[in-house]
PLY file of the C-alpha trace (Angstrom):
ply
format ascii 1.0
element vertex 241
property float x
property float y
property float z
element edge 240
property int vertex1
property int vertex2
end_header
47.70 33.29 -134.57
49.55 32.30 -137.80
51.23 35.19 -139.52
52.33 35.59 -143.11
55.44 37.68 -143.54
56.47 39.24 -146.84
59.95 40.81 -147.82
60.43 42.20 -151.17
62.20 45.38 -150.53
65.49 44.02 -152.47
66.49 41.56 -154.86
65.42 38.70 -152.16
61.95 37.59 -152.17
60.96 35.91 -148.78
57.86 34.87 -147.32
57.32 33.01 -144.09
54.56 31.79 -141.55
55.21 32.49 -137.79
53.03 31.39 -134.95
53.62 32.49 -131.50
57.39 33.64 -132.23
57.99 30.11 -133.81
58.82 29.82 -137.62
56.59 27.07 -139.28
58.40 27.66 -142.74
60.07 29.90 -145.13
60.82 30.25 -148.86
63.35 32.67 -149.87
64.75 33.26 -153.42
67.71 36.01 -154.13
67.62 35.96 -157.92
66.74 39.33 -159.72
63.61 41.35 -159.25
61.16 38.97 -160.21
59.06 39.22 -157.29
55.65 39.51 -159.30
56.46 36.02 -160.55
57.59 34.49 -157.41
55.86 35.75 -154.31
52.31 34.22 -154.99
53.28 30.85 -156.23
55.76 30.79 -153.12
52.78 31.54 -150.79
50.77 29.08 -152.50
53.36 26.31 -152.09
54.30 27.30 -148.48
50.59 26.96 -147.26
50.27 23.41 -149.12
53.60 22.33 -147.59
52.28 23.24 -144.09
48.99 21.94 -144.95
47.29 25.17 -144.22
44.34 27.19 -145.85
44.53 30.82 -146.63
42.03 31.45 -143.98
44.44 29.93 -141.36
46.14 33.13 -141.59
45.31 35.90 -139.07
47.65 38.75 -140.16
49.95 40.06 -142.96
53.07 41.47 -142.13
54.82 43.24 -144.92
58.04 45.02 -145.15
57.11 48.71 -146.07
60.39 50.20 -147.22
62.67 51.78 -147.97
63.97 49.69 -150.78
63.51 48.94 -154.12
60.52 50.91 -155.70
59.32 47.88 -157.79
59.93 45.27 -155.09
58.04 47.31 -152.60
54.99 47.97 -154.74
54.76 44.12 -155.63
55.17 43.39 -151.84
52.62 45.75 -150.93
50.20 44.93 -153.51
50.28 41.15 -152.57
49.62 41.91 -149.14
46.90 44.51 -149.74
45.00 41.56 -152.13
45.28 39.00 -149.49
44.20 41.04 -146.77
41.24 42.18 -148.54
40.50 38.51 -149.79
40.94 37.17 -146.08
39.52 40.27 -144.44
42.30 40.32 -141.97
44.60 43.33 -141.15
48.22 44.32 -142.01
50.93 45.08 -139.92
53.54 47.53 -142.12
57.02 47.18 -140.98
59.75 49.72 -141.76
62.52 47.61 -143.73
65.33 49.34 -141.44
63.75 47.64 -138.57
63.87 44.27 -140.20
67.60 44.69 -140.98
68.22 45.69 -137.26
66.41 42.78 -135.95
68.69 40.43 -137.28
71.20 41.37 -134.39
69.72 40.04 -131.47
72.28 40.91 -128.61
71.24 42.80 -125.50
71.82 46.50 -125.43
73.57 46.28 -128.69
73.77 49.63 -130.98
72.84 48.50 -134.49
73.45 50.58 -137.50
71.12 49.87 -140.86
72.47 50.71 -143.94
70.77 50.09 -147.37
71.98 51.03 -150.66
70.17 53.85 -152.24
71.78 55.05 -155.28
75.47 56.23 -156.45
77.46 56.74 -153.23
74.07 57.27 -151.13
72.71 54.87 -148.35
69.65 54.77 -146.23
70.76 54.85 -142.79
69.37 54.54 -139.24
70.68 53.30 -135.85
68.78 51.28 -133.16
69.36 50.10 -129.69
68.48 46.53 -128.79
66.49 46.40 -125.50
65.78 42.79 -123.73
62.96 42.63 -121.51
60.90 39.48 -120.39
62.76 37.47 -122.79
61.70 39.43 -125.56
64.10 41.77 -127.91
62.75 45.28 -128.67
64.02 47.86 -131.17
64.52 51.40 -129.99
65.25 53.77 -132.66
68.18 56.27 -131.92
67.46 58.42 -134.77
65.12 58.87 -137.78
65.78 57.35 -141.11
67.94 59.46 -143.63
69.70 59.36 -146.81
73.26 60.11 -146.68
76.46 59.90 -148.91
78.31 56.95 -147.35
81.27 59.17 -146.52
79.32 60.97 -144.27
78.12 57.88 -142.39
81.71 56.46 -142.00
82.59 59.77 -140.54
79.77 59.09 -138.00
80.82 55.87 -137.18
84.69 56.84 -136.77
83.56 58.91 -134.16
81.72 56.41 -131.83
84.01 54.55 -129.10
81.12 52.14 -128.41
81.12 48.68 -130.06
78.55 48.78 -132.69
77.18 46.32 -135.26
76.56 47.58 -138.92
74.09 45.75 -141.15
72.59 45.82 -144.40
73.52 45.57 -148.27
75.70 48.65 -148.24
78.07 46.68 -146.16
78.89 44.73 -149.00
78.56 47.45 -151.62
80.80 49.69 -149.85
83.22 47.10 -148.38
86.24 48.77 -149.05
85.23 52.38 -147.56
84.11 50.59 -144.31
87.35 48.74 -143.92
89.08 51.91 -142.68
86.86 52.17 -139.66
88.15 50.98 -135.85
87.74 47.45 -134.73
84.98 48.73 -132.36
82.71 48.92 -135.43
81.68 45.44 -136.46
80.59 45.28 -140.04
78.36 41.99 -140.58
78.26 40.29 -144.06
74.70 40.56 -145.53
74.64 36.78 -145.91
73.97 36.48 -142.13
71.52 39.65 -141.98
69.52 39.32 -145.25
66.14 40.69 -145.12
63.90 37.68 -144.52
60.28 37.48 -144.13
60.71 35.53 -140.69
62.07 38.86 -139.16
58.98 40.70 -140.76
56.51 38.25 -139.28
58.12 38.21 -135.99
57.89 42.35 -135.70
54.50 42.12 -137.17
53.24 40.05 -133.88
54.58 42.63 -131.77
52.56 45.42 -133.93
49.73 43.39 -133.28
50.06 43.03 -129.80
49.95 46.80 -129.48
47.06 47.39 -131.89
49.61 48.75 -134.46
47.84 47.29 -137.46
46.00 48.61 -140.33
43.37 47.68 -143.11
44.32 46.93 -146.49
43.12 50.28 -147.80
45.34 52.10 -145.32
48.74 50.27 -145.98
50.91 52.12 -148.11
54.72 51.43 -149.17
57.24 53.81 -147.98
59.44 54.97 -150.54
61.41 57.72 -148.21
62.43 59.22 -151.65
61.34 59.98 -155.04
61.68 57.29 -157.68
64.15 57.80 -160.67
60.87 58.33 -163.09
59.77 61.07 -160.77
63.03 62.78 -160.62
63.48 62.86 -164.38
60.09 64.05 -164.89
60.40 66.79 -162.52
63.74 67.70 -164.06
62.30 67.81 -167.43
59.15 69.82 -166.28
61.56 72.50 -164.52
63.54 72.69 -167.60
60.53 73.17 -169.74
59.22 75.80 -167.52
62.46 77.58 -167.54
62.44 78.20 -171.41
0 1
1 2
2 3
3 4
4 5
5 6
6 7
7 8
8 9
9 10
10 11
11 12
12 13
13 14
14 15
15 16
16 17
17 18
18 19
19 20
20 21
21 22
22 23
23 24
24 25
25 26
26 27
27 28
28 29
29 30
30 31
31 32
32 33
33 34
34 35
35 36
36 37
37 38
38 39
39 40
40 41
41 42
42 43
43 44
44 45
45 46
46 47
47 48
48 49
49 50
50 51
51 52
52 53
53 54
54 55
55 56
56 57
57 58
58 59
59 60
60 61
61 62
62 63
63 64
64 65
65 66
66 67
67 68
68 69
69 70
70 71
71 72
72 73
73 74
74 75
75 76
76 77
77 78
78 79
79 80
80 81
81 82
82 83
83 84
84 85
85 86
86 87
87 88
88 89
89 90
90 91
91 92
92 93
93 94
94 95
95 96
96 97
97 98
98 99
99 100
100 101
101 102
102 103
103 104
104 105
105 106
106 107
107 108
108 109
109 110
110 111
111 112
112 113
113 114
114 115
115 116
116 117
117 118
118 119
119 120
120 121
121 122
122 123
123 124
124 125
125 126
126 127
127 128
128 129
129 130
130 131
131 132
132 133
133 134
134 135
135 136
136 137
137 138
138 139
139 140
140 141
141 142
142 143
143 144
144 145
145 146
146 147
147 148
148 149
149 150
150 151
151 152
152 153
153 154
154 155
155 156
156 157
157 158
158 159
159 160
160 161
161 162
162 163
163 164
164 165
165 166
166 167
167 168
168 169
169 170
170 171
171 172
172 173
173 174
174 175
175 176
176 177
177 178
178 179
179 180
180 181
181 182
182 183
183 184
184 185
185 186
186 187
187 188
188 189
189 190
190 191
191 192
192 193
193 194
194 195
195 196
196 197
197 198
198 199
199 200
200 201
201 202
202 203
203 204
204 205
205 206
206 207
207 208
208 209
209 210
210 211
211 212
212 213
213 214
214 215
215 216
216 217
217 218
218 219
219 220
220 221
221 222
222 223
223 224
224 225
225 226
226 227
227 228
228 229
229 230
230 231
231 232
232 233
233 234
234 235
235 236
236 237
237 238
238 239
239 240
């Protein structure tokens, strides 16, 4: 089965087609949040380059969030539209899992950090299990939003060798430089959010029947948008007068 992966949760717009855990093709661009203008043309061109028709795709795998509100909405809308038109299911993949899957070291502990806003990060840790030549992600905790100082304090207390991945590694490079040598911070250039990882994780979801219809899929923002926060703040201020 050919799987179309879509990743648009950050400034990176990435699409890929994977079949039987093998990458057939991938297009990626990292240039501002113009996903509404890039995703569909990229998908169209990739299909043409691979001499495929849209009907050859059997599953859409899309990064669900957290991440950029705009990017997630565009990726979700693209996935839903294609899934509806092709009458195929969607595999909704948590973005933190996409990040963690870039480290494929058996039994490794991976800590995913995405920049949220100000000095906040989305944070979640995983264990990499390896069975029957296949990697599996085991979440060690729930996704949460923390101040970066709190995450650094948590990382400082561990004696185990761990990998830290995500765009927050570059954003808070100086803060993270104070950590011990057992904390391996990986440059985002090696762990960028890419659609091939989304598609490969989508295969696992499909194998376990963990897929959904286009009507059921929703992006996962984890926190309220700036517009929502500003509206609530204004509403609360109006009510207090």
